[in-house]
C-alpha positions in Angstrom: -12.4 -82.2 13.0 -15.4 -80.3 11.8 -15.8 -76.7 13.1 -18.8 -76.2 15.4 -21.7 -74.5 13.5 -22.6 -70.9 14.5 -25.3 -71.1 17.2 -28.6 -70.7 15.5 -30.1 -68.6 18.2 -27.2 -66.0 17.7 -28.1 -65.5 14.0 -30.7 -62.8 13.6 -33.1 -63.9 11.0 -35.7 -61.7 9.3 -39.2 -63.1 10.0 -41.0 -62.8 6.7 -44.4 -62.4 8.3 -43.4 -59.3 10.3 -43.5 -55.7 9.0 -40.2 -54.9 7.3 -39.4 -51.9 9.6 -40.2 -54.0 12.7 -38.1 -56.8 11.4 -35.1 -54.6 10.7 -35.4 -53.1 14.1 -35.4 -56.6 15.7 -32.3 -57.5 13.7 -30.5 -54.4 14.9 -31.5 -55.2 18.5 -30.2 -58.7 18.2 -27.0 -57.6 16.4 -26.4 -55.1 19.2 -26.2 -57.9 21.7 -23.3 -59.4 19.9 -19.9 -58.5 21.3 -18.1 -58.5 18.0 -20.7 -56.2 16.5 -20.2 -53.6 19.3 -16.4 -53.7 18.9 -16.7 -53.2 15.1 -19.2 -50.4 15.3 -17.1 -48.7 18.0 -13.9 -49.0 15.9 -15.7 -47.4 13.0 -17.0 -44.5 15.1 -13.6 -43.9 16.6 -11.9 -44.0 13.2 -14.5 -41.5 11.8 -14.0 -39.1 14.8 -10.2 -39.4 14.5 -10.3 -38.6 10.8 -12.7 -35.7 11.3 -10.6 -34.3 14.1 -7.4 -34.6 12.0 -8.9 -32.9 9.0 -10.4 -30.1 11.1 -7.1 -29.4 12.9 -5.2 -29.5 9.7 -7.5 -26.9 8.1 -7.3 -24.8 11.3 -3.4 -24.9 11.3 -3.5 -23.7 7.7 -5.4 -20.7 8.8 -8.7 -21.7 7.3 -12.1 -21.0 8.9 -13.7 -24.2 10.1 -17.3 -25.0 11.2 -17.9 -27.3 14.2 -21.6 -28.2 14.9 -22.7 -25.1 13.1 -20.3 -22.9 15.0 -17.7 -21.1 12.8 -14.3 -21.0 14.4 -11.5 -18.8 13.1 -7.8 -19.6 13.5 -5.3 -17.0 14.8 -4.0 -16.6 11.3 -7.5 -15.7 10.0 -8.1 -13.3 12.9 -4.6 -11.7 12.4 -5.2 -11.3 8.6 -8.6 -9.7 9.3 -7.0 -7.4 11.9 -4.3 -6.3 9.4 -6.9 -5.7 6.7 -9.0 -3.7 9.2 -6.0 -1.7 10.4 -5.1 -0.9 6.7 -8.6 0.2 6.0 -8.5 2.6 9.0 -5.1 3.9 7.9 -6.3 4.5 4.4 -9.4 6.4 5.7 -7.2 8.4 8.1 -4.7 9.2 5.3 -7.5 10.3 3.0 -9.0 12.6 5.7 -5.6 14.1 6.5 -4.9 14.7 2.8 -8.2 16.5 2.3 -7.6 18.7 5.3 -4.1 19.7 4.0 -5.5 20.4 0.5 -8.3 22.5 2.0 -5.8 24.5 4.1 -3.5 25.1 1.2 -6.4 26.4 -1.0 -7.3 28.9 1.8 -3.7 30.0 2.1 -3.2 30.4 -1.7 -6.2 32.7 -1.9 -4.6 34.8 0.9 -1.4 34.9 -1.1 -3.2 36.1 -4.2 -4.8 38.9 -2.2 -1.4 40.2 -0.9 -1.0 43.9 -1.0 2.7 43.8 -1.9 5.3 41.6 -3.4 7.0 41.2 0.0 3.7 40.2 1.6 3.2 37.6 -1.2 6.7 36.2 -0.7 6.1 35.8 3.0 2.8 34.1 2.4 4.0 31.8 -0.2 7.0 30.7 2.0 4.6 29.8 4.8 2.6 27.7 2.3 5.7 25.9 1.1 6.9 25.2 4.6 3.5 23.9 5.7 2.8 21.8 2.6 6.2 20.2 2.3 6.1 19.2 6.0 2.6 17.8 5.8 3.4 15.8 2.6 5.9 13.9 4.7 3.3 13.3 7.4 0.6 12.2 4.9 2.7 9.9 2.7 5.0 8.5 5.4 2.9 5.4 6.3 5.8 3.7 8.0 6.4 6.8 10.2 10.0 7.0 9.1 12.1 10.0 10.0 14.5 9.6 7.1 12.4 11.1 4.3 13.0 14.3 2.3 10.5 16.4 0.4 11.5 18.9 -2.3 10.3 21.1 -5.2 12.8 21.0 -8.1 12.8 23.7 -10.8 14.9 24.3 -13.9 18.1 26.1 -13.0 19.2 26.4 -16.6 22.0 24.5 -18.4 20.1 21.2 -18.3 19.9 20.8 -14.6 17.2 21.0 -11.8 17.8 22.7 -8.5 16.0 22.6 -5.2 13.5 25.4 -5.1 12.1 24.5 -1.6 12.9 21.5 0.5 12.5 19.7 3.8 15.0 17.3 5.2 17.9 18.6 3.2 21.0 20.4 4.7 21.4 24.1 4.0 24.3 23.4 1.8 22.5 20.5 0.1 19.6 22.8 -0.9 22.0 25.3 -2.4 24.3 23.0 -4.2 22.2 20.0 -5.3 21.8 19.8 -9.1 20.0 17.0 -11.0 20.8 16.3 -14.6 17.5 16.7 -16.6 18.7 14.2 -19.2 20.0 11.6 -16.7 18.0 11.4 -13.5 14.6 10.2 -12.3 13.4 13.7 -11.5 14.8 14.9 -14.9 12.8 12.1 -16.7 9.6 13.3 -15.0 10.4 16.9 -16.0 10.9 15.9 -19.6 8.0 13.5 -20.0 5.5 14.6 -17.5 5.1 11.0 -16.3 5.2 10.3 -12.5 8.0 8.0 -11.2 7.8 5.6 -8.3 10.1 2.9 -7.1 10.5 1.0 -3.9 14.2 0.5 -4.4 16.3 2.8 -6.6 19.0 0.2 -6.8 16.7 -2.2 -8.8 17.7 -2.8 -12.4 15.8 -0.5 -14.8 15.7 2.3 -12.3 16.3 5.8 -13.8 17.6 7.1 -10.5 21.2 8.1 -10.5 22.9 8.7 -7.1 24.6 12.0 -6.7 28.4 11.6 -6.2 28.4 13.9 -3.2 25.3 12.6 -1.6 25.6 11.8 2.2 22.4 9.8 2.4 21.5 6.6 0.5 17.8 6.5 -0.4 15.7 3.5 -1.3 12.2 4.7 -2.1 11.5 7.6 -4.5 8.4 9.2 -5.8 8.3 12.2 -8.2 5.4 13.9 -10.0 5.3 16.9 -12.3 4.0 20.3 -11.4 2.0 21.7 -14.3 -0.2 24.8 -14.9 -1.6 26.2 -18.2 0.6 24.0 -20.4 3.7 25.0 -18.5 6.0 22.6 -16.7 6.8 24.5 -13.5 8.8 21.9 -11.7 8.9 18.5 -9.9 7.5 17.6 -6.5 9.5 14.8 -5.0 9.7 12.7 -1.8 12.3 10.1 -1.0 13.0 7.8 1.9 15.9 5.6 3.2 13.4 2.7 3.7 12.4 0.2 1.0 8.9 0.2 -0.5 7.8 3.2 1.5 5.4 4.6 -1.0 2.3 3.2 -2.8 0.3 4.0 -5.9 -2.2 5.9 -3.6 0.7 8.0 -2.4 1.5 8.9 -6.0 -2.1 10.1 -6.5 -1.9 12.2 -3.3 1.4 13.7 -4.3 -0.2 14.6 -7.7 -3.0 16.4 -5.8 -0.5 18.3 -3.7 1.4 19.3 -6.9 -1.8 20.6 -8.5 -2.5 22.6 -5.3 0.9 24.3 -5.7 0.8 24.9 -9.5 -1.2 28.2 -9.5 1.0 29.6 -6.7 4.2 28.7 -8.5 2.9 30.2 -11.8 2.1 33.5 -10.2 5.5 33.4 -8.4 7.3 32.9 -11.7 5.4 35.7 -13.5 6.0 38.1 -10.6 9.7 37.3 -11.0 9.5 37.8 -14.8 9.9 34.1 -15.5 7.2 32.7 -17.8 8.5 29.1 -17.3 8.9 26.3 -19.7 6.1 24.9 -21.9 5.9 21.1 -22.2 7.7 21.2 -25.5 10.4 23.4 -24.1 10.9 21.1 -21.1 11.3 18.2 -23.4 14.0 20.0 -25.4 16.2 20.2 -22.3 17.4 16.7 -23.1 19.6 18.2 -25.8 21.2 20.7 -23.5 24.8 19.9 -22.5 25.3 18.3 -19.0 
């Protein structure tokens, strides 16, 4: 049995005499009347829209920014990331402003101390400076608002050890008795070499931090910088915290600025007490002193 031929009237033919554009238009019109053509075109359009929607949603889920009809749409992840970046920028600006205010106030107070009329007046003024600055260091550098940090100035106590000269966050007994081995401690390494030290976890391998056998607190983060003036190593400015990764490289810069602000005051203090301090070379020789 022979199949019936396709109806001639249903086959759109291109009249050769007509204008090509007109002819193509007529063909499209005639094709549009065919049921099978409409179904095929509809299926293609649906498949395209489904694929476009799938790809758009997939990018959106990944947190990418997508554009829909010229309108840029940001996912929650993008918005959250931008919010975090904006908050960090604000925090950095606030930290910088706060640090500058502290440095300015310390400079003013140091001038007042230099103009003291007596040694007793100088001692009172310098104690107020220490109390203010050590407290504010904890406020400026403590980005995570932790209450478990300690700030201290360590100086050479003789015999190859450092002692707490001034400190915040230490017990009274701790400030009196704490000694750090210059040849075998993180603060001691900074005192010997003059290189700042920072770690987010003192328990990591390669850390030069050595826990004190009688310590009642376990710290994680530690930051130490040298205090220098006129080629003299005056001491170490240190801050630690029980939290992990508390301090940043920017914090190290700020702590160095605070150490510089203290240096002239500490030098005058030593000379008034008849202590000239250790030169860089003398500080380095403490490695050979017995523990």
